[in-house]
C-alpha positions as CSV (number, residue, x, y, z in Angstrom):
1,X,93.4,-62.5,-47.9
2,X,90.3,-64.3,-49.2
3,X,90.7,-67.1,-46.7
4,X,91.0,-64.6,-43.8
5,X,87.8,-62.9,-44.9
6,X,86.0,-66.2,-45.1
7,X,87.3,-66.9,-41.6
8,X,85.7,-63.6,-40.4
9,X,82.4,-64.6,-41.9
10,X,82.6,-68.0,-40.2
11,X,83.2,-66.4,-36.8
12,X,80.2,-64.1,-37.2
13,X,78.0,-67.0,-38.3
14,X,79.0,-69.0,-35.3
15,X,78.1,-66.1,-33.1
16,X,74.7,-65.7,-34.5
17,X,74.0,-69.4,-34.4
18,X,74.9,-69.8,-30.7
19,X,72.8,-66.7,-29.8
20,X,69.7,-68.9,-30.6
21,X,68.5,-70.4,-27.3
22,X,68.1,-74.1,-28.4
23,X,71.8,-74.3,-29.1
24,X,72.8,-73.4,-25.5
25,X,73.9,-76.3,-23.4
26,X,72.7,-77.0,-19.8
27,X,74.3,-75.0,-17.0
28,X,76.7,-77.1,-15.0
29,X,75.3,-77.8,-11.5
30,X,78.5,-76.8,-9.8
31,X,78.9,-73.4,-11.5
32,X,78.2,-71.3,-8.5
33,X,80.6,-73.1,-6.2
34,X,83.3,-73.0,-8.9
35,X,82.7,-69.3,-9.4
36,X,83.1,-68.6,-5.7
37,X,86.3,-70.7,-5.5
38,X,87.8,-69.0,-8.6
39,X,87.0,-65.5,-7.4
40,X,88.3,-66.0,-3.9
41,X,91.6,-67.3,-5.3
42,X,91.8,-64.3,-7.7
43,X,91.2,-61.8,-4.9
44,X,94.1,-63.3,-3.0
45,X,96.6,-63.8,-5.9
46,X,95.8,-61.0,-8.4
47,X,96.1,-57.4,-7.2
48,X,94.3,-56.2,-10.4
49,X,91.2,-58.1,-9.4
50,X,89.3,-55.7,-7.1
51,X,86.5,-56.1,-4.7
52,X,83.9,-54.6,-7.1
53,X,84.8,-57.0,-9.8
54,X,84.4,-59.8,-7.3
55,X,80.9,-58.7,-6.4
56,X,79.9,-59.2,-10.1
57,X,80.8,-62.8,-9.7
58,X,79.5,-63.6,-6.3
59,X,76.0,-62.0,-6.6
60,X,73.3,-63.0,-9.0
61,X,72.3,-59.3,-9.8
62,X,75.1,-57.0,-8.7
63,X,74.4,-53.3,-8.2
64,X,74.9,-51.3,-11.3
65,X,74.9,-54.2,-13.8
66,X,72.4,-53.4,-16.6
67,X,73.2,-56.4,-18.8
68,X,71.5,-59.2,-16.9
69,X,72.4,-62.6,-18.4
70,X,69.6,-64.7,-16.9
71,X,68.1,-66.3,-20.0
72,X,66.7,-64.1,-22.8
73,X,67.7,-60.7,-21.3
74,X,71.4,-61.1,-22.1
75,X,72.8,-60.0,-25.4
76,X,73.7,-62.7,-28.0
77,X,77.4,-62.1,-27.4
78,X,77.1,-62.8,-23.6
79,X,74.8,-65.8,-24.3
80,X,77.5,-67.2,-26.6
81,X,80.2,-66.9,-23.9
82,X,77.8,-68.6,-21.4
83,X,77.3,-71.4,-23.9
84,X,81.1,-71.9,-24.1
85,X,81.3,-71.6,-20.4
86,X,78.7,-74.3,-19.9
87,X,80.6,-76.5,-22.3
88,X,84.0,-76.1,-20.6
89,X,82.4,-76.6,-17.2
90,X,80.8,-79.8,-18.5
91,X,84.3,-80.8,-19.8
92,X,85.8,-80.1,-16.4
93,X,88.1,-77.5,-18.1
94,X,89.9,-80.2,-20.0
95,X,90.5,-77.8,-23.0
96,X,91.4,-74.7,-20.9
97,X,95.1,-75.3,-20.7
98,X,95.4,-75.8,-24.4
99,X,93.4,-72.6,-25.1
100,X,95.6,-70.7,-22.6
101,X,98.7,-72.0,-24.4
102,X,97.2,-70.8,-27.8
103,X,96.6,-67.3,-26.4
104,X,100.0,-67.1,-24.7
105,X,101.7,-68.2,-27.9
106,X,100.0,-65.4,-29.9
107,X,101.6,-62.6,-27.8
108,X,104.9,-64.1,-26.7
109,X,106.2,-66.5,-29.3
110,X,104.5,-66.0,-32.7
111,X,106.7,-63.0,-33.3
112,X,109.7,-65.3,-33.4
113,X,108.5,-66.6,-36.8
114,X,108.5,-63.1,-38.3
115,X,111.8,-62.4,-36.6
116,X,113.3,-65.5,-38.3
117,X,112.0,-64.4,-41.7
118,X,113.5,-61.0,-41.2
119,X,116.9,-62.1,-39.9
120,X,117.4,-65.3,-41.9
121,X,115.2,-65.6,-45.0
122,X,113.9,-62.3,-46.6
123,X,114.2,-58.9,-45.1
124,X,111.3,-57.4,-47.1
125,X,109.0,-60.3,-46.2
126,X,109.9,-59.9,-42.5
127,X,109.4,-56.1,-42.7
128,X,105.9,-56.6,-44.2
129,X,104.7,-58.9,-41.5
130,X,106.1,-56.9,-38.5
131,X,105.0,-53.5,-40.0
132,X,101.4,-54.9,-40.5
133,X,101.4,-56.0,-36.8
134,X,102.7,-52.7,-35.5
135,X,100.1,-50.7,-37.5
136,X,97.3,-53.0,-36.4
137,X,98.2,-52.8,-32.7
138,X,98.4,-49.0,-32.8
139,X,95.0,-48.7,-34.5
140,X,93.5,-51.3,-32.2
141,X,94.5,-49.3,-29.1
142,X,93.0,-46.1,-30.5
143,X,89.7,-47.9,-31.1
144,X,89.9,-49.7,-27.7
145,X,90.6,-46.6,-25.7
146,X,88.0,-44.6,-27.7
147,X,85.2,-47.2,-27.3
148,X,86.0,-48.1,-23.7
149,X,83.9,-51.3,-23.7
150,X,84.0,-53.1,-20.5
151,X,85.1,-56.8,-20.3
152,X,82.5,-59.5,-20.5
153,X,82.6,-60.4,-16.8
154,X,81.7,-56.8,-16.0
155,X,78.8,-56.7,-18.5
156,X,77.5,-60.1,-17.5
157,X,77.4,-61.3,-13.9
158,X,77.6,-65.0,-14.8
159,X,80.6,-64.9,-17.1
160,X,83.5,-66.4,-15.3
161,X,86.8,-66.3,-17.3
162,X,88.6,-69.7,-17.4
163,X,91.9,-70.5,-15.7
164,X,94.4,-67.6,-15.4
165,X,93.1,-65.8,-18.5
166,X,92.1,-62.7,-16.6
167,X,95.7,-61.9,-15.8
168,X,96.4,-61.4,-19.5
169,X,93.2,-59.5,-20.1
170,X,94.6,-56.1,-19.0
171,X,92.7,-53.5,-21.1
172,X,89.3,-52.7,-22.3
173,X,87.5,-55.4,-24.2
174,X,86.8,-54.1,-27.8
175,X,88.7,-55.0,-30.0
176,X,90.8,-58.0,-29.0
177,X,94.5,-57.2,-28.5
178,X,95.7,-60.8,-28.7
179,X,93.8,-61.3,-32.0
180,X,95.2,-58.0,-33.3
181,X,98.7,-59.2,-32.5
182,X,98.3,-62.6,-34.1
183,X,96.2,-62.1,-37.2
184,X,98.5,-59.6,-39.1
185,X,101.5,-61.8,-38.4
186,X,99.8,-64.9,-39.5
187,X,98.5,-62.9,-42.5
188,X,101.9,-61.5,-43.3
189,X,103.5,-65.0,-43.2
190,X,100.7,-66.4,-45.4
191,X,101.0,-63.7,-48.0
192,X,104.8,-63.8,-48.3
193,X,105.6,-67.4,-47.7
194,X,102.5,-68.8,-49.3
195,X,104.0,-68.1,-52.7
196,X,106.6,-70.8,-52.0
197,X,104.7,-73.3,-49.8
198,X,101.0,-73.6,-50.4
199,X,100.3,-75.3,-47.1
200,X,101.6,-72.3,-45.1
201,X,98.4,-70.1,-45.6
202,X,96.2,-73.0,-44.4
203,X,98.2,-73.3,-41.2
204,X,98.1,-69.5,-40.8
205,X,94.3,-69.4,-41.2
206,X,93.9,-72.2,-38.6
207,X,96.3,-70.4,-36.3
208,X,94.3,-67.1,-36.6
209,X,91.0,-68.9,-36.0
210,X,92.4,-70.7,-32.9
211,X,93.7,-67.5,-31.3
212,X,90.4,-65.7,-32.0
213,X,88.3,-68.6,-30.7
214,X,90.5,-69.1,-27.6
215,X,89.7,-65.5,-26.5
216,X,86.0,-66.4,-26.7
217,X,86.4,-69.8,-25.1
218,X,88.3,-68.4,-22.1
219,X,85.6,-65.8,-21.6
220,X,87.7,-62.7,-21.9
221,X,86.4,-61.4,-25.3
222,X,83.1,-61.3,-27.1
223,X,82.7,-62.5,-30.8
224,X,82.6,-58.9,-32.0
225,X,85.9,-58.1,-30.2
226,X,87.8,-60.7,-32.2
227,X,85.9,-60.1,-35.4
228,X,86.8,-56.4,-35.5
229,X,90.4,-57.2,-34.6
230,X,90.6,-59.5,-37.6
231,X,89.0,-56.8,-39.8
232,X,91.7,-54.4,-38.6
233,X,94.4,-56.9,-39.4
234,X,93.1,-57.5,-43.0
235,X,92.9,-53.7,-43.6
236,X,96.5,-53.2,-42.2
237,X,97.8,-56.0,-44.5
238,X,96.2,-54.4,-47.5
239,X,97.5,-50.9,-46.6
240,X,101.0,-52.1,-46.0
241,X,101.0,-54.1,-49.2
242,X,100.1,-50.9,-51.1
243,X,102.8,-48.9,-49.2
244,X,105.4,-51.5,-49.9
245,X,104.5,-51.5,-53.6
246,X,104.7,-47.7,-53.7
247,X,108.1,-47.6,-52.0
248,X,109.5,-50.3,-54.3
249,X,108.9,-47.7,-57.1
250,X,109.8,-44.7,-55.0
251,X,112.4,-45.8,-52.4
252,X,113.4,-42.2,-51.7
253,X,110.0,-41.6,-50.1
254,X,110.4,-44.2,-47.3
255,X,111.8,-41.6,-44.8
256,X,108.6,-39.6,-45.2
257,X,106.5,-42.6,-44.3
258,X,108.7,-43.4,-41.3
259,X,108.5,-39.9,-40.0
260,X,104.7,-39.9,-40.5
261,X,104.5,-43.2,-38.5
262,X,106.5,-41.7,-35.6
263,X,104.4,-38.5,-35.6
264,X,101.2,-40.6,-35.7
265,X,102.4,-42.6,-32.8
266,X,103.2,-39.7,-30.5
267,X,99.9,-37.9,-31.5
268,X,98.1,-41.1,-30.5
269,X,99.9,-41.2,-27.2
270,X,98.8,-37.6,-26.5
271,X,95.2,-38.5,-27.5
272,X,94.9,-41.5,-25.2
273,X,96.5,-39.6,-22.4
274,X,94.3,-36.5,-22.4
275,X,90.9,-37.8,-23.7
276,X,88.1,-38.3,-21.2
277,X,87.3,-41.8,-20.0
278,X,84.1,-43.2,-18.4
279,X,84.4,-43.1,-14.6
280,X,81.8,-45.5,-13.4
281,X,81.5,-45.6,-9.6
282,X,79.5,-48.3,-7.8
283,X,79.1,-48.0,-4.0
284,X,81.8,-45.2,-4.1
285,X,84.4,-47.4,-5.9
286,X,85.7,-47.0,-9.4
287,X,84.7,-50.0,-11.5
288,X,87.4,-49.7,-14.1
289,X,90.5,-47.5,-13.7
290,X,91.3,-45.8,-17.0
291,X,94.9,-45.3,-15.9
292,X,95.4,-49.1,-15.9
293,X,93.6,-49.4,-19.2
294,X,96.1,-47.0,-20.8
295,X,99.1,-49.2,-20.1
296,X,98.6,-51.4,-23.1
297,X,97.9,-48.3,-25.2
298,X,101.3,-46.9,-24.4
299,X,102.9,-50.3,-25.1
300,X,101.2,-51.2,-28.3
301,X,101.6,-47.7,-29.9
302,X,105.3,-47.9,-29.0
303,X,105.4,-50.9,-31.4
304,X,104.7,-48.6,-34.3
305,X,107.1,-45.8,-33.1
306,X,109.9,-48.3,-32.5
307,X,109.4,-50.0,-35.8
308,X,109.8,-46.7,-37.7
309,X,112.9,-45.6,-35.7
310,X,114.5,-49.1,-36.0
311,X,113.8,-49.2,-39.7
312,X,115.3,-45.8,-40.2
313,X,118.5,-46.7,-38.2
314,X,118.9,-50.0,-40.0
315,X,118.3,-48.5,-43.5
316,X,120.7,-45.6,-43.0
317,X,123.6,-47.2,-41.1
318,X,123.4,-51.0,-40.8
319,X,122.0,-52.4,-44.1
320,X,122.4,-56.1,-43.0
321,X,121.5,-59.0,-45.2
322,X,119.6,-62.1,-44.0
323,X,121.9,-64.9,-42.9
324,X,120.3,-67.6,-45.1
325,X,119.7,-71.2,-44.2
326,X,123.1,-72.4,-43.1
327,X,124.6,-73.6,-39.8
328,X,126.2,-70.4,-38.7
329,X,123.1,-68.3,-39.7
330,X,120.6,-70.5,-37.9
331,X,122.7,-70.6,-34.8
332,X,123.1,-66.9,-34.8
333,X,119.3,-66.4,-35.2
334,X,118.6,-68.9,-32.5
335,X,120.8,-67.0,-30.0
336,X,119.1,-63.8,-31.0
337,X,115.7,-65.3,-30.4
338,X,116.7,-66.5,-26.9
339,X,117.9,-62.9,-26.1
340,X,114.7,-61.5,-27.5
341,X,112.4,-63.8,-25.4
342,X,114.5,-63.0,-22.2
343,X,114.2,-59.3,-22.9
344,X,110.5,-59.4,-23.7
345,X,109.6,-61.6,-20.6
346,X,111.8,-60.0,-18.0
347,X,112.3,-56.2,-18.4
348,X,108.6,-55.3,-18.0
349,X,108.3,-55.0,-14.2
350,X,111.7,-53.3,-13.6
351,X,110.8,-50.7,-16.2
352,X,107.4,-50.2,-14.7
353,X,108.9,-49.7,-11.3
354,X,111.5,-47.3,-12.7
355,X,109.4,-45.2,-15.1
356,X,105.8,-45.8,-14.0
357,X,103.4,-48.2,-15.7
358,X,102.6,-46.1,-18.7
359,X,106.2,-45.2,-19.8
360,X,107.4,-48.6,-18.5
361,X,105.2,-50.4,-21.0
362,X,106.3,-47.9,-23.7
363,X,110.0,-48.4,-22.9
364,X,109.7,-52.2,-22.9
365,X,108.3,-52.2,-26.5
366,X,110.8,-49.7,-27.6
367,X,113.7,-51.8,-26.4
368,X,112.5,-55.1,-27.7
369,X,111.5,-53.8,-31.2
370,X,114.7,-51.8,-31.6
371,X,116.6,-54.9,-30.7
372,X,114.6,-56.8,-33.3
373,X,114.9,-54.1,-36.0
374,X,118.4,-52.7,-35.6
375,X,120.6,-53.9,-32.8
376,X,120.7,-57.6,-33.6
377,X,120.8,-57.0,-37.4
378,X,124.0,-55.0,-36.7
379,X,125.3,-58.0,-34.8
380,X,124.4,-60.3,-37.7
381,X,126.3,-58.1,-40.1
382,X,129.4,-58.1,-37.9
383,X,129.4,-61.9,-37.2
384,X,128.6,-62.8,-40.8
385,X,131.2,-60.3,-42.0
386,X,128.8,-58.7,-44.4
387,X,129.8,-55.7,-46.5
388,X,127.4,-52.8,-46.7
389,X,124.8,-53.3,-49.4
390,X,122.3,-51.2,-51.1
391,X,118.6,-51.8,-50.2
């Protein structure tokens, strides 16, 4: 916990330092031609990249942009992103593929570590990490869809996201969803596994810092976006630690917490669906479509609902025990991980086509987390020939 707090202070300090003009590097001479090439490719390849967003890149002072980023008029957060942009242009984007891999790992593959802990090592430790993540993501979306902060490239005309990073930047900007997914998992692993291996918390802090910094480096989030996401994660870890300690003394109360989580989730869905959103029109065109921004809200809130339902099912009727570190158990977990990745990476578009983008995102998370929490644990119990055990 202390290390994560120190990391947050570090990020804020870096932000303030780079907001000071002498620290900014020279602008790459080819930035305008690179921007034009990038935008024209994005217009062709990415349907989410609309004409209005393109105008913010291809003109020096687009209509409706009040956050000019020419020199001293830009805010310190935008100047920091421009500093990083100048650096990566000067490096000819040499570090961009690595940063894209870091950010992709945070949302697609980090969860496999918590999954392995839950299925193979220690059920309670795995539950702590995944429940912290689910709570953080739900709260993150409530804040994100309440604040409705536009992305950096809309706020600052010279901010050009690196590589393909715009394709994964699908919602509002504040706070960072990728950081909110990674930090509580790294934190949960550090808290539970750090008791046995002192080097694990160090790796988890480095991992959290890398994910947070990668969102700034790629130009898709400001420093305050990632800083607040880390704060949310620390708060969720503390809350879940206290809840787990309370339930250890009062296990009969767990169902009440699970019901409360489900109710909170559906109330949150109702809130983000019916609340008003900014409708900014420029030249008769909607700058940011709130309906698209809600997609991640439905998906991330579904994490919390699915966790509560899956935990209730597993606790009442499955009651599996982790496989342990043995050949059969490791093979069984490896097969489950492959199935999980295939589900997570391939059912999204078919569900969106079938149910619409909102409920398609919701259904995808429900299916994958229920598989994680209940269905595969049932398979583990059958294959390992486990007898029903008390929690």
